Backbone bond lengths (Angstrom), bond angles and torsions (degrees), N, CA, C in turn:
res aa  C-N    CA-C-N  psi(-1)  N-CA   C-N-CA  omega(-1)  CA-C   N-CA-C  phi
1 M - - - 1.426 - - 1.514 114.47 -
2 L 1.382 115.56 -42.37 1.475 118.26 177.34 1.536 111.60 -63.48
3 D 1.310 113.95 -37.75 1.524 113.05 171.69 1.504 116.70 -62.04
4 F 1.300 119.75 -36.55 1.455 123.33 176.52 1.484 106.91 -62.32
5 L 1.320 119.49 -44.18 1.497 120.16 -175.83 1.538 109.03 -67.11
6 F 1.356 117.11 -41.55 1.481 119.59 -174.36 1.499 114.46 -78.79
7 Y 1.330 116.81 -40.55 1.458 118.94 -173.88 1.613 114.25 -89.86
8 T 1.304 113.15 -1.12 1.473 113.76 177.36 1.560 108.15 -125.21
9 G 1.323 122.88 -16.46 1.398 121.63 -177.55 1.552 114.70 69.76
10 M 1.255 114.59 21.46 1.507 119.67 177.97 1.552 111.11 -75.14
11 R 1.285 111.93 147.42 1.471 121.47 172.76 1.565 108.43 -69.72
12 A 1.223 121.53 148.84 1.444 123.16 177.89 1.642 108.89 -61.62
13 S 1.302 114.54 -34.97 1.511 113.70 178.61 1.500 110.54 -70.50
14 E 1.223 121.45 -22.31 1.524 124.43 173.84 1.552 109.55 -78.84
15 L 1.332 115.93 -37.03 1.412 115.24 -175.89 1.521 113.51 -69.17
16 V 1.325 115.39 -39.71 1.524 119.14 -176.64 1.594 111.77 -66.40
17 S 1.323 119.98 -16.49 1.388 121.25 178.08 1.513 118.85 -96.44
18 I 1.254 116.54 2.89 1.453 125.69 -173.73 1.586 108.43 -82.89
19 K 1.320 110.72 127.44 1.484 120.46 168.69 1.420 111.83 -107.31
20 H 1.245 116.99 155.83 1.538 122.77 -178.70 1.564 108.40 -55.26
21 R 1.331 114.11 -37.23 1.578 117.20 -179.19 1.463 110.57 -66.64
22 D 1.301 126.43 -12.98 1.423 128.71 -178.78 1.493 111.27 -70.76
23 Y 1.325 117.50 -14.23 1.535 121.96 -177.93 1.468 108.67 -92.84
24 N 1.362 117.07 127.08 1.402 121.63 177.80 1.510 108.20 -99.89
25 F 1.459 114.02 109.05 1.433 117.98 -170.44 1.458 111.50 -72.82
26 Q 1.328 121.78 -22.01 1.488 122.35 177.97 1.512 108.60 -78.51
27 Q 1.271 123.24 -44.68 1.450 127.09 -175.49 1.619 109.42 -85.67
28 K 1.287 112.96 -18.03 1.489 116.34 179.59 1.518 113.09 64.62
29 T 1.418 114.96 41.34 1.448 121.63 -179.83 1.531 112.29 -134.31
30 L 1.226 113.85 150.07 1.539 121.07 -175.70 1.539 99.89 -109.21
31 T 1.306 116.53 122.63 1.481 118.64 174.99 1.501 110.30 -82.87
32 V 1.273 118.05 129.42 1.502 120.84 -174.85 1.533 106.64 -130.76
33 L 1.354 115.16 132.43 1.443 122.35 169.53 1.577 109.15 -84.73
34 G 1.340 113.03 105.89 1.401 114.11 -176.44 1.475 119.36 -91.83
35 K 1.363 116.49 -160.20 1.493 122.37 176.03 1.576 109.86 -62.34
36 G 1.353 112.89 133.05 1.476 115.66 -179.31 1.452 117.61 79.01
37 N 1.435 111.41 18.96 1.545 120.96 -175.37 1.505 108.65 55.97
38 K 1.290 120.88 29.29 1.570 120.65 169.30 1.552 110.00 -84.56
39 V 1.364 110.27 129.22 1.406 116.60 172.69 1.500 112.57 -81.85
40 R 1.232 120.03 131.90 1.476 126.26 169.50 1.475 119.38 -133.08
41 Y 1.259 120.08 162.76 1.385 121.33 -179.61 1.507 115.66 -110.55
42 V 1.234 115.83 125.90 1.503 119.85 -172.46 1.508 107.92 -109.09
43 L 1.340 112.74 133.18 1.549 119.87 176.32 1.531 108.79 -89.62
44 L 1.276 114.31 145.58 1.452 123.38 -179.84 1.435 113.95 -119.68
45 P 1.345 119.32 142.51 1.464 116.50 175.77 1.561 106.62 -80.81
46 P 1.324 112.21 158.34 1.548 112.54 -174.36 1.503 117.23 -53.51
47 F 1.280 119.80 -38.76 1.500 117.80 -179.55 1.483 112.14 -63.93
48 L 1.302 122.71 -17.15 1.448 125.08 175.40 1.451 110.09 -84.62
49 I 1.365 115.03 -40.42 1.478 120.88 178.23 1.569 110.93 -54.01
50 E 1.322 113.97 -38.29 1.409 119.58 -177.99 1.646 110.78 -62.81
51 K 1.323 121.08 -15.78 1.392 123.96 177.76 1.425 115.22 -80.08
52 L 1.433 115.40 -12.69 1.481 118.03 -174.77 1.483 110.69 -101.92
53 S 1.318 116.13 146.91 1.411 126.95 -176.27 1.459 109.22 -111.96
54 K 1.403 117.03 126.89 1.464 121.81 -174.33 1.459 113.38 -62.42
55 N 1.310 117.72 -37.52 1.479 122.00 -174.73 1.479 116.55 -98.76
56 S 1.294 118.77 8.03 1.423 116.97 178.41 1.523 116.17 -92.50
57 Q 1.304 113.36 141.55 1.456 122.02 178.10 1.613 113.43 -94.14
58 N 1.358 109.89 -6.99 1.440 117.43 -168.64 1.546 111.75 -76.73
59 Y 1.374 113.81 166.48 1.407 119.73 177.93 1.652 105.14 -72.90
60 L 1.235 113.86 149.77 1.460 118.01 175.84 1.516 113.65 -64.71
61 F 1.340 115.69 -41.12 1.410 118.61 175.53 1.538 108.62 -126.79
62 S 1.273 117.64 117.27 1.424 123.80 -169.41 1.498 113.85 -136.32
63 C 1.257 119.46 164.95 1.428 125.48 170.38 1.481 111.47 -82.14
64 E 1.332 119.00 174.20 1.360 121.15 176.64 1.568 118.82 -54.91
65 D 1.415 109.99 -27.75 1.460 117.14 -177.10 1.521 111.60 -89.33
66 G 1.320 117.73 2.27 1.444 119.04 171.38 1.681 108.15 100.27
67 Q 1.409 113.44 -10.23 1.452 112.91 -174.49 1.426 106.93 -83.13
68 P 1.401 121.68 159.50 1.400 124.71 -175.93 1.538 111.41 -71.27
69 L 1.364 116.79 145.65 1.448 120.18 170.73 1.453 108.83 -52.69
70 S 1.256 119.52 154.72 1.479 125.78 170.17 1.577 109.90 -96.49
71 V 1.298 112.26 152.96 1.511 114.45 179.35 1.542 108.31 -61.06
72 R 1.228 114.85 -27.34 1.517 116.33 179.80 1.605 108.61 -65.88
73 T 1.291 112.30 -41.19 1.553 117.93 -179.09 1.584 109.40 -62.45
74 I 1.398 112.42 -42.76 1.495 116.30 178.77 1.517 107.07 -61.83
75 N 1.226 118.66 -46.61 1.485 120.91 178.68 1.533 112.05 -56.68
76 Y 1.295 116.22 -42.73 1.487 120.85 178.13 1.487 108.94 -65.40
77 I 1.311 123.64 -40.18 1.415 124.34 -178.12 1.478 108.02 -69.06
78 I 1.242 119.92 -40.11 1.545 117.90 177.16 1.416 111.23 -67.55
79 Q 1.321 122.87 -39.83 1.455 126.33 177.47 1.528 111.32 -57.99
80 E 1.331 119.25 -42.94 1.453 127.18 179.83 1.512 107.24 -64.05
81 R 1.356 119.74 -46.89 1.412 122.01 178.08 1.539 114.61 -62.80
82 V 1.324 115.07 -40.50 1.408 122.66 174.18 1.525 112.27 -54.85
83 R 1.459 112.40 -54.03 1.383 117.94 -178.61 1.596 113.10 -58.94
84 K 1.398 113.50 -46.50 1.432 116.18 -178.60 1.547 110.91 -64.29
85 A 1.306 120.05 -30.07 1.405 119.82 178.28 1.517 116.89 -81.99
86 L 1.340 110.45 -1.92 1.486 123.51 177.46 1.546 108.39 61.87
87 I 1.220 119.06 38.11 1.478 126.24 175.22 1.528 110.72 -85.36
88 N 1.342 115.48 120.95 1.512 121.31 -174.54 1.473 107.62 -99.14
89 K 1.386 117.26 63.75 1.341 121.89 -175.31 1.541 109.39 -153.37
90 R 1.370 119.25 142.77 1.469 117.69 -179.67 1.553 108.51 -77.03
91 I 1.285 117.70 118.61 1.435 120.55 -179.96 1.527 108.07 -124.52
92 T 1.234 117.81 124.80 1.552 124.70 -179.78 1.570 105.78 -118.89
93 P 1.376 113.45 172.89 1.488 116.56 172.85 1.490 108.51 -56.79
94 H 1.382 119.77 -39.64 1.453 123.13 -177.43 1.576 110.76 -60.11
95 S 1.303 117.97 -26.91 1.399 119.01 -177.50 1.554 112.45 -65.36
96 F 1.356 116.90 -28.82 1.413 122.74 -178.73 1.542 101.33 -74.16
97 R 1.192 125.35 -39.54 1.492 128.51 176.22 1.447 112.08 -51.30
98 R 1.306 113.87 -52.75 1.516 121.82 -179.17 1.512 110.48 -67.20
99 S 1.340 115.10 -38.00 1.460 114.41 179.08 1.531 112.28 -65.20
100 F 1.350 116.50 -38.87 1.425 126.84 176.24 1.592 107.54 -52.12
101 A 1.289 114.43 -49.25 1.505 118.93 -177.29 1.495 111.84 -70.60
102 T 1.304 116.36 -33.62 1.429 121.26 177.39 1.513 111.93 -66.99
103 L 1.350 117.05 -43.42 1.406 128.92 -179.37 1.603 107.93 -57.79
104 L 1.392 111.53 -52.02 1.473 118.19 -177.84 1.492 109.93 -58.35
105 N 1.339 114.35 -43.44 1.464 122.44 -176.00 1.635 107.98 -62.40
106 K 1.268 113.70 -44.21 1.427 118.69 -178.65 1.586 110.90 -67.60
107 R 1.178 116.92 -25.13 1.539 123.21 178.14 1.535 109.07 -90.87
108 K 1.343 118.20 13.65 1.471 122.62 173.63 1.513 113.13 70.18
109 C 1.334 123.54 23.51 1.438 122.37 170.08 1.586 110.36 -64.29
110 N 1.309 110.96 152.79 1.489 114.22 178.93 1.567 104.79 -77.05
111 L 1.274 112.73 144.74 1.518 120.78 179.34 1.494 112.82 -53.40
112 T 1.313 112.07 -40.92 1.562 114.34 -178.82 1.476 109.83 -73.77
113 T 1.347 125.14 -21.85 1.471 123.57 173.36 1.475 108.57 -69.38
114 I 1.346 117.79 -41.29 1.530 125.31 178.87 1.487 107.94 -62.39
115 Q 1.395 115.84 -41.24 1.387 121.37 -179.24 1.489 112.74 -60.15
116 K 1.316 113.49 -44.58 1.531 119.15 -178.08 1.568 110.39 -69.09
117 L 1.379 113.47 -37.76 1.469 113.70 -176.62 1.550 108.67 -72.39
118 L 1.351 116.55 -29.08 1.466 113.20 177.82 1.577 113.09 -83.76
119 G 1.283 114.70 -15.72 1.499 118.82 -179.13 1.590 109.17 82.46
120 H 1.240 118.22 31.54 1.441 120.49 176.96 1.554 110.87 -81.85
121 S 1.297 114.49 145.61 1.496 115.04 175.60 1.614 107.01 -91.83
122 N 1.281 117.49 -26.53 1.446 121.05 -174.61 1.523 108.92 -116.40
123 L 1.300 115.51 134.42 1.486 124.09 -179.85 1.557 110.13 -66.27
124 S 1.360 112.00 -29.90 1.443 115.65 -176.37 1.570 109.53 -67.55
125 T 1.325 116.77 -34.45 1.452 124.54 174.01 1.549 113.46 -58.63
126 T 1.367 112.04 -45.21 1.397 116.80 174.96 1.525 116.88 -63.29
127 A 1.320 112.16 -42.38 1.465 118.88 -178.20 1.620 109.35 -60.45
128 A 1.362 112.84 -36.05 1.512 117.81 -177.20 1.566 112.24 -70.59
129 Y 1.356 113.98 -14.55 1.514 116.74 -179.11 1.561 112.43 -83.04
130 I 1.309 113.48 -17.05 1.484 121.39 -171.59 1.537 107.30 -86.81
131 H 1.306 115.00 128.85 1.483 119.79 176.99 1.525 106.73 -111.58
132 N 1.238 118.09 130.40 1.457 128.20 175.89 1.441 110.11 -111.67
133 S 1.340 115.93 130.64 1.488 119.26 175.03 1.497 111.65 -70.95
134 Y 1.331 117.32 166.69 1.413 124.98 -179.08 1.652 102.96 -60.60
135 E 1.297 117.40 -42.47 1.514 118.25 -173.31 1.452 107.58 -66.16
136 E 1.371 122.20 -42.17 1.460 119.95 178.26 1.537 112.90 -61.54
137 I 1.321 115.77 -44.49 1.440 120.81 173.98 1.479 114.00 -53.65
138 Y 1.316 113.82 -45.98 1.540 121.18 -176.69 1.590 106.24 -68.20
139 Q 1.234 118.57 -42.94 1.518 122.42 -176.81 1.548 107.72 -61.59
140 D 1.335 115.12 -43.55 1.459 120.14 -177.71 1.584 110.15 -68.44
141 Y 1.294 118.10 -41.04 1.471 126.21 172.93 1.473 109.29 -54.21
142 K 1.391 115.17 -53.05 1.448 120.69 -175.09 1.620 111.37 -52.69
143 K 1.295 115.71 -32.60 1.464 123.56 -172.67 1.528 108.03 -61.60
144 I 1.358 113.80 -33.34 1.595 117.84 -179.06 1.515 109.72 -62.15
145 W 1.267 120.02 -34.00 1.418 120.42 -172.65 1.510 114.67 -105.61
146 S 1.347 117.07 6.41 1.490 115.27 176.85 1.500 111.39 -100.01
């Protein structure tokens, strides 16, 4: 579940509604109903595709009774993992989404590509997701004067 959040940039609310059948094995895209009832297509790395079953009608992440996990449950699972790892930082499902955007930016992906992958309407929203370290800012600044 954490891998799906990090490697796709999906919102927790999107993740809980995914069923195995939402993945198109020919086009290699996952159909997601996003914020504002907007449909978008999410790309998955191969190791996440392996977690999907072509013939299943079930939710990807579900409770024992087959019902989907709630966003609240995902949040609880993350908080438990953070506590067990002795991480002294506030981490939420949304933290994974921001980390996904930051990773793509560090790997020199176009900002518009990141925008499309996150399902943002405005580029300024995407830009606000990306966190640069002091060292990155300093290195970029130095380029001006070299």
